[in-house]
N, C-alpha and C positions, 0 to 999 in steps of 0.2 A: 397807604391802597397800592396796592397792586399795579408795576406796568404791565400790559399784556399786549405781545407780537399783535401784530397784524397782517396776518396774512390772507387775506381775502379784500382787496378794495374793490372787486366786482368778479359777477360770474359771466362777465364778456369774455368772450375769448375769441383769437382772432382766427384758429381753426378747431376741428373737431377734434382732432389729435391734442392739441393744447387743455380743450374738455375737457378730455378722459385723465389727460395728466392733473388737470386739478381735480378731478373727482378722487384721485388716487390720493392725492396731498389729504383732500379734505378729510379722506376714510381713515388715513394715518395720523390725523388732528386730530378725530374723536374719540381713535383708542387713545389716544393719549390724553386727551380730556380726562377720559375715564377713568385710566390707570395712568394714574402721575408718576408712578413710580418709575423709573426708565431699566432698573435692574427687574424687578419684576415683569414689565413688559419683555426684557432678553429674556429669562428662566420660560417665560409662559411661550416663546417662538418655538421654543423644541417641541412642546404638546400640538398645537397645529400644523408644523412643517411638514408632519408626516399622516396629518388625519382631513381625509377627501372631505368629509361634510362642514368639517371649518372652514378648511380651502374655502368652499363651494359659499359658504356661507358668507366670506368674505368681498369675495366675488360679488357676491349679491349685492352689496353694502354699497361696493364701485358703484356699479348697476342703475343704483336709486339717486347717489350722486349723480351719474355722469344723468340719467334722465332730466333732474332739476337743472343742470349744464344745460344740456339740449334746448331745453322751453325756454331757457333765457334768451337763449341765442337764436331761437325760429331757426333750428338744423331741419327741423322737419317741413317747415312751410313752404305746401304746393307754387312749385313755378309754374311756369304757363299760358 
């Protein structure tokens, strides 16, 4: 059985910035899990690097990951 890297011990972060960084990491890890060949991923970068629709789609994936992290951290909790 293959040993997998544990890169997600928790969704809890100290700051929203750390949460955003984690969202980017999760998005990148998802792409690597879907397209497991690094050389193909590198080739594909040229395709989306100048395609605004694909870049916007990538940003949406990161935003969705960040929403999950934000909920886990109660970033939107009302204080008052």
